[in-house]
Backbone as numpy.savetxt, mean C-alpha at the origin, in Angstrom:
# Nx Ny Nz CAx CAy CAz Cx Cy Cz
2.28 1.70 -23.29 1.29 2.92 -23.34 2.22 4.18 -23.32
1.60 5.08 -24.03 2.37 6.49 -24.00 1.65 7.48 -23.16
2.19 8.66 -23.26 1.56 10.01 -22.48 0.16 9.97 -23.10
0.27 10.21 -24.24 -1.30 10.50 -25.03 -2.55 9.38 -24.93
-1.96 8.30 -24.91 -2.83 7.20 -24.59 -3.40 7.19 -23.11
-2.31 7.54 -22.36 -2.71 7.61 -20.75 -3.76 8.84 -20.66
-3.64 10.03 -21.29 -4.33 11.31 -21.35 -5.65 10.77 -21.81
-5.77 10.10 -22.83 -7.10 9.72 -23.66 -7.92 8.70 -22.53
-7.18 7.76 -21.95 -7.94 6.80 -21.06 -8.61 7.42 -20.03
-7.66 8.56 -19.49 -8.17 9.47 -18.03 -8.93 10.36 -18.48
-9.10 11.02 -19.60 -9.83 12.11 -19.93 -11.37 11.71 -19.65
-12.10 10.80 -20.10 -13.57 10.90 -19.63 -13.76 10.62 -18.23
-12.78 9.99 -17.44 -12.76 10.03 -16.08 -12.82 11.15 -15.18
-11.75 12.03 -15.50 -11.55 13.14 -15.03 -12.81 14.32 -15.54
-13.25 14.07 -16.73 -14.42 15.03 -16.93 -15.50 14.66 -16.03
-15.74 13.44 -15.91 -17.00 12.95 -15.12 -16.66 13.41 -13.63
-15.59 13.53 -13.32 -15.40 14.01 -11.74 -15.35 15.43 -11.67
-15.02 16.02 -12.73 -15.19 17.50 -12.78 -16.56 17.99 -12.77
-17.37 17.39 -13.49 -18.95 17.62 -13.57 -19.71 17.08 -12.28
-19.15 16.16 -11.75 -19.80 15.43 -10.47 -18.67 15.02 -9.53
-18.17 15.88 -8.67 -17.15 15.85 -7.74 -17.60 14.52 -6.78
-18.86 14.17 -6.50 -19.32 13.26 -5.67 -18.83 11.79 -6.20
-18.85 11.81 -7.60 -18.50 10.43 -8.26 -17.14 9.89 -8.04
-16.13 11.05 -7.69 -14.94 10.71 -7.36 -14.60 9.83 -5.91
-15.39 9.91 -5.25 -15.55 9.28 -4.00 -15.79 8.05 -3.96
-14.78 7.25 -3.49 -14.98 5.58 -3.87 -14.48 5.18 -2.04
-15.25 4.08 -1.94 -14.92 3.32 -0.61 -14.34 2.06 -0.91
-13.01 1.91 -0.33 -12.25 0.59 0.01 -12.83 -0.22 0.93
-12.98 -1.56 0.95 -13.25 -2.48 1.59 -12.49 -3.69 1.75
-12.02 -4.20 2.99 -11.49 -5.44 2.84 -12.31 -6.24 4.27
-12.33 -7.51 4.03 -12.99 -8.32 5.01 -12.08 -9.52 5.49
-12.05 -10.13 6.82 -11.20 -11.12 7.09 -12.12 -11.93 7.84
-12.25 -13.11 7.89 -12.87 -14.27 8.72 -11.90 -14.73 9.56
-12.61 -14.89 10.84 -11.95 -15.63 12.10 -12.68 -16.83 12.34
-11.88 -17.64 12.94 -12.18 -18.89 13.36 -11.69 -19.18 14.71
-12.77 -19.68 15.81 -12.26 -19.90 16.94 -10.96 -20.95 17.24
-10.06 -20.52 17.98 -8.88 -21.55 18.20 -7.87 -21.18 17.13
-8.02 -20.53 16.17 -7.34 -20.50 14.75 -6.86 -18.98 14.92
-5.42 -18.87 14.82 -4.62 -17.81 15.05 -4.65 -16.90 13.98
-5.25 -17.30 12.61 -5.20 -16.61 11.47 -6.44 -15.81 11.19
-6.21 -15.09 10.08 -7.41 -14.42 9.66 -7.54 -14.50 8.25
-8.22 -15.04 7.75 -8.44 -15.29 6.06 -9.08 -14.22 5.26
-8.11 -13.67 4.52 -8.85 -12.40 4.05 -9.08 -12.67 2.56
-10.32 -12.43 2.05 -10.97 -12.86 0.85 -10.40 -11.67 0.00
-9.66 -11.66 -1.31 -9.92 -10.75 -2.22 -10.27 -11.14 -3.66
-10.47 -10.21 -4.41 -10.76 -10.56 -5.74 -9.92 -11.66 -6.46
-8.71 -11.62 -5.91 -7.86 -12.47 -6.59 -7.13 -13.82 -5.98
-7.43 -13.80 -4.49 -7.06 -14.83 -3.84 -7.61 -15.07 -2.46
-7.35 -16.04 -1.79 -7.78 -16.17 -0.45 -6.45 -16.24 0.42
-6.33 -15.37 1.18 -4.92 -15.19 1.84 -5.22 -15.17 3.50
-4.49 -16.56 3.99 -4.19 -16.50 5.24 -3.31 -15.70 5.98
-3.83 -14.81 6.84 -2.45 -14.08 7.56 -2.40 -14.37 8.96
-1.38 -14.52 9.39 -0.92 -14.91 10.66 -0.10 -14.01 11.41
0.69 -14.50 12.61 1.80 -14.10 13.24 2.86 -13.89 12.51
3.87 -13.02 12.68 5.23 -12.88 12.14 5.73 -13.83 13.20
7.02 -14.59 12.50 7.69 -15.49 13.38 8.33 -14.90 14.54
8.41 -13.49 14.45 9.20 -12.80 15.67 8.05 -12.54 16.79
6.80 -12.95 16.35 5.81 -13.04 17.49 5.29 -14.40 17.77
5.94 -15.31 17.17 5.35 -16.58 17.29 4.94 -17.44 16.29
4.82 -16.79 15.07 4.21 -17.44 14.09 5.29 -18.25 13.12
4.64 -19.18 12.44 5.33 -20.18 11.72 6.02 -19.51 10.64
5.56 -18.72 10.16 6.03 -18.23 8.65 5.16 -18.70 7.61
4.34 -19.31 7.79 3.61 -19.97 6.54 2.57 -19.33 6.09
2.15 -18.17 6.76 0.96 -17.31 6.54 1.54 -15.91 6.22
0.69 -15.16 5.65 1.01 -13.79 5.19 1.29 -13.07 6.66
1.85 -12.16 6.54 1.98 -11.35 7.94 1.59 -9.92 7.47
0.85 -9.04 8.33 0.08 -8.18 7.94 0.87 -6.99 7.77
2.40 -7.05 8.44 3.16 -5.84 8.34 4.10 -6.05 7.03
4.04 -7.19 6.48 4.78 -7.36 5.00 3.61 -7.07 3.95
2.29 -7.28 4.31 1.31 -7.02 3.34 0.98 -5.29 3.46
1.43 -4.69 4.41 1.18 -3.35 4.50 2.25 -2.54 3.76
3.50 -3.01 3.68 4.75 -2.85 2.79 4.39 -3.19 1.28
3.59 -4.46 1.12 3.48 -4.66 -0.29 2.47 -3.90 -0.92
1.57 -3.14 -0.10 0.62 -2.25 -0.59 1.30 -1.13 -0.89
2.24 -0.67 -0.13 3.14 0.50 -0.61 3.92 0.20 -1.71
4.38 -1.05 -1.86 5.07 -1.26 -3.02 4.39 -1.45 -4.40
3.03 -1.90 -4.17 1.75 -2.07 -5.42 1.97 -0.53 -5.97
1.27 0.33 -4.84 1.03 1.59 -5.02 1.86 2.54 -5.62
3.30 2.26 -4.97 4.20 3.36 -5.52 4.89 2.78 -6.98
4.76 1.56 -7.20 5.39 1.14 -8.28 4.25 1.42 -9.52
3.05 1.69 -9.41 1.93 1.60 -10.12 2.16 3.33 -10.29
1.87 4.02 -9.42 2.08 5.30 -9.52 3.45 5.85 -10.29
4.58 5.22 -9.94 5.97 5.45 -10.60 5.40 5.30 -12.34
5.03 4.09 -12.49 4.86 3.95 -14.07 3.91 4.86 -14.55
3.01 5.26 -13.86 1.91 6.18 -14.43 2.55 7.64 -14.75
3.38 8.08 -13.51 4.03 9.42 -13.59 5.18 9.53 -14.88
5.81 8.32 -15.13 6.88 8.10 -15.92 6.37 8.26 -17.14
5.05 7.68 -17.33 4.36 7.30 -18.58 4.03 9.05 -19.14
3.25 9.38 -17.76 2.68 10.81 -18.45 3.70 12.09 -18.72
5.16 11.75 -17.96 6.19 12.62 -18.07 7.05 12.22 -19.41
6.83 11.20 -20.04 7.74 10.65 -21.41 9.02 10.19 -20.51
9.10 9.72 -19.73 10.21 9.37 -18.80 10.27 7.70 -19.36
11.44 7.37 -20.20 11.76 6.03 -20.38 12.74 5.61 -19.32
12.31 3.96 -19.25 13.45 3.32 -18.39 13.54 1.78 -18.87
14.78 1.41 -18.65 15.22 -0.03 -19.13 14.50 -1.02 -18.20
14.60 -0.53 -16.96 14.07 -1.64 -15.86 13.97 -0.76 -14.79
13.20 -0.98 -13.78 12.90 -0.52 -12.33 12.34 -1.28 -11.51
12.80 -1.01 -10.32 12.15 -1.71 -8.93 11.93 -0.73 -7.80
10.94 -1.10 -7.26 10.62 -0.46 -5.85 10.73 -1.41 -4.78
11.79 -1.32 -3.77 12.32 -1.74 -2.67 11.66 -0.92 -1.32
10.75 -1.52 -0.57 10.39 -1.22 0.64 10.75 -1.94 1.90
11.46 -1.28 2.80 11.59 -2.17 4.02 10.98 -1.21 5.39
10.76 -2.05 6.55 10.19 -1.43 7.56 10.82 -1.96 8.63
11.13 -1.07 9.70 11.57 -1.75 10.89 10.55 -1.76 11.84
10.52 -2.87 12.89 9.98 -3.18 14.03 10.45 -3.66 15.09
10.27 -3.14 16.32 10.71 -3.87 17.53 9.77 -4.88 17.95
9.66 -6.10 17.87 8.62 -6.96 18.56 8.59 -7.06 19.93
9.27 -6.31 20.71 9.06 -6.29 22.24 8.07 -5.57 22.54
7.56 -4.41 21.68 6.19 -3.61 21.84 5.18 -4.41 21.54
5.09 -5.36 20.55 4.02 -6.29 20.14 3.74 -7.33 21.08
4.73 -7.60 21.73 4.62 -8.80 22.62 4.33 -8.23 23.96
4.19 -6.82 24.18 3.86 -6.40 25.65 5.01 -6.62 26.50
6.04 -6.69 26.17 7.35 -6.78 27.02 8.13 -5.38 27.55
7.78 -4.24 26.88 8.52 -2.97 26.83 7.30 -1.94 26.72
6.67 -1.29 27.43 5.87 -0.27 27.57 6.14 0.75 26.72
7.40 1.23 26.69 8.14 2.37 26.14 8.53 2.00 24.60
8.46 0.55 24.21 8.56 0.48 22.77 7.39 0.49 21.90
7.27 1.20 21.01 5.97 1.47 20.25 5.84 0.14 19.48
4.32 -0.16 19.40 3.79 -1.19 18.73 3.76 -1.04 17.11
4.14 -1.68 16.24 3.93 -1.33 14.95 5.31 -1.21 14.11
5.37 -0.78 13.03 6.34 -0.50 11.97 6.82 0.95 12.44
8.06 1.16 12.85 8.32 2.59 13.26 9.00 3.41 12.14
9.70 2.82 11.17 10.50 3.45 10.45 10.52 2.67 8.75
10.07 3.29 7.96 10.05 2.98 6.50 10.63 3.78 5.89
11.20 2.82 4.87 12.27 3.33 3.82 11.84 2.79 2.22
11.81 3.81 1.49 11.47 3.06 -0.07 12.38 3.60 -0.90
12.81 2.90 -1.67 14.05 3.03 -2.74 13.55 2.62 -4.10
13.64 3.42 -5.27 13.31 3.30 -6.38 14.79 2.88 -7.02
14.97 1.86 -7.57 16.28 1.20 -8.50 15.81 1.56 -9.81
16.36 2.17 -10.57 16.06 2.41 -12.04 17.07 2.50 -12.96
16.89 1.89 -14.21 18.19 2.02 -15.32 17.38 2.84 -16.29
18.04 4.16 -16.18 17.44 4.95 -17.38 18.38 6.01 -17.94
18.13 6.61 -19.14 19.00 7.52 -19.57 18.51 8.73 -19.10
17.53 9.07 -18.56 17.08 10.35 -18.19 17.87 11.01 -17.03
18.18 12.31 -16.80 19.08 12.87 -16.25 18.49 12.83 -14.90
19.54 13.05 -13.96 19.07 13.28 -12.39 18.04 14.16 -11.99
17.89 15.46 -12.82 16.66 16.29 -12.18 15.55 15.90 -12.77
15.38 15.11 -14.02 14.04 14.54 -14.12 13.76 13.61 -13.48
14.90 12.56 -13.15 14.43 11.24 -12.22 14.08 11.97 -10.95
14.66 12.91 -10.39 14.17 13.49 -9.03 12.50 14.08 -9.08
12.43 14.56 -10.05 10.84 15.17 -10.35 10.06 14.06 -10.26
10.38 12.82 -11.02 9.68 11.69 -11.20 9.37 11.12 -9.79
10.26 11.10 -8.93 10.19 10.64 -7.32 9.29 11.53 -6.70
9.39 12.79 -6.65 8.78 13.91 -6.07 7.15 13.54 -6.59
6.92 13.48 -7.84 5.52 13.42 -8.30 4.88 11.94 -7.81
6.00 10.90 -7.93 5.28 9.69 -7.44 4.91 9.60 -5.90
6.18 10.19 -5.26 5.28 10.70 -3.97 4.13 11.36 -3.53
3.97 12.32 -4.40 2.97 13.25 -4.16 1.93 12.28 -4.35
1.68 11.48 -5.56 0.39 10.98 -5.97 0.36 9.66 -5.46
1.05 8.98 -4.79 0.90 7.69 -4.31 -0.05 7.82 -2.85
-1.11 6.83 -3.31 -2.28 7.02 -2.38 -1.92 6.61 -0.92
-1.10 5.16 -1.08 -0.71 4.54 0.32 0.21 5.23 0.93
1.27 5.90 0.49 2.48 6.82 0.87 1.75 7.93 1.63
0.89 8.42 1.01 0.14 9.71 1.34 -0.80 9.46 2.64
-1.18 8.14 2.59 -2.20 7.64 3.54 -1.26 7.57 4.96
-0.35 6.83 4.73 0.71 6.50 5.91 1.47 7.81 6.30
1.66 9.04 5.42 2.27 9.89 5.94 1.32 11.00 6.64
0.11 10.81 6.44 -0.93 11.71 6.94 -2.10 10.65 7.12
-1.95 10.09 8.50 -3.15 8.87 8.66 -4.22 9.51 8.88
-5.22 8.55 8.32 -6.67 8.89 8.47 -7.15 8.69 9.77
-8.61 9.26 9.86 -8.98 9.03 11.08 -9.56 7.40 11.07
-9.23 6.94 12.19 -9.66 5.37 12.31 -10.45 5.32 13.43
-11.85 4.47 13.08 -13.03 4.17 14.39 -12.95 2.81 14.29
-12.93 2.20 15.30 -13.12 0.90 15.63 -14.50 0.48 16.59
-15.05 -0.28 16.31 -16.52 -0.64 16.88 -16.63 -2.29 16.91
-17.25 -2.78 17.99 -17.67 -4.15 18.19 -19.20 -4.22 17.61
-19.56 -4.96 16.87 -20.97 -5.15 16.47 -21.36 -6.69 16.80
-22.45 -7.15 17.52 -22.72 -8.27 17.93 -23.51 -8.83 16.48
-23.37 -10.35 16.09 -24.07 -10.77 15.13 -25.07 -11.88 15.88
-26.18 -12.19 15.22 -26.93 -13.36 15.67 -26.58 -14.47 14.82
-26.18 -15.62 15.66 -26.06 -17.00 15.08 -27.42 -17.81 15.07
-27.52 -18.46 14.09 -28.98 -19.46 14.04 -28.47 -20.47 14.19
């Protein structure tokens, strides 16, 4: 795909959102099934059924997906797609590219061993490895635009309001 094809593909979508801003609002949804006595959560996606479980550093076997890895994989997917779209829109060609995301976590927090240790991933780094003839200024602009338009990166940088609730269901 080239920049003109990308613009043509997105033009009717942008026009629709310009005319009706509410049409641009979408709701993402994920659901996980839990079973008594099973320490996994089965996530049903459009593409696969994924069992998520404890990270080995918290006692897991390593046989199931880890939510921390899945968070970083989500960032890789979003940043990678955004990078490709921005590169296409800017007319930047490359021979190959990869995005590598790493996150650091101290599992003493997760295991409740040290109250002063935060629970979760405390530091994330994202590196784009690229083989391109484009000059460094152009590639820096590509990186900045990728950061600006990557939904998952922006969500992590400015966390949304999160509400948790419990809802009872009736078993028959």
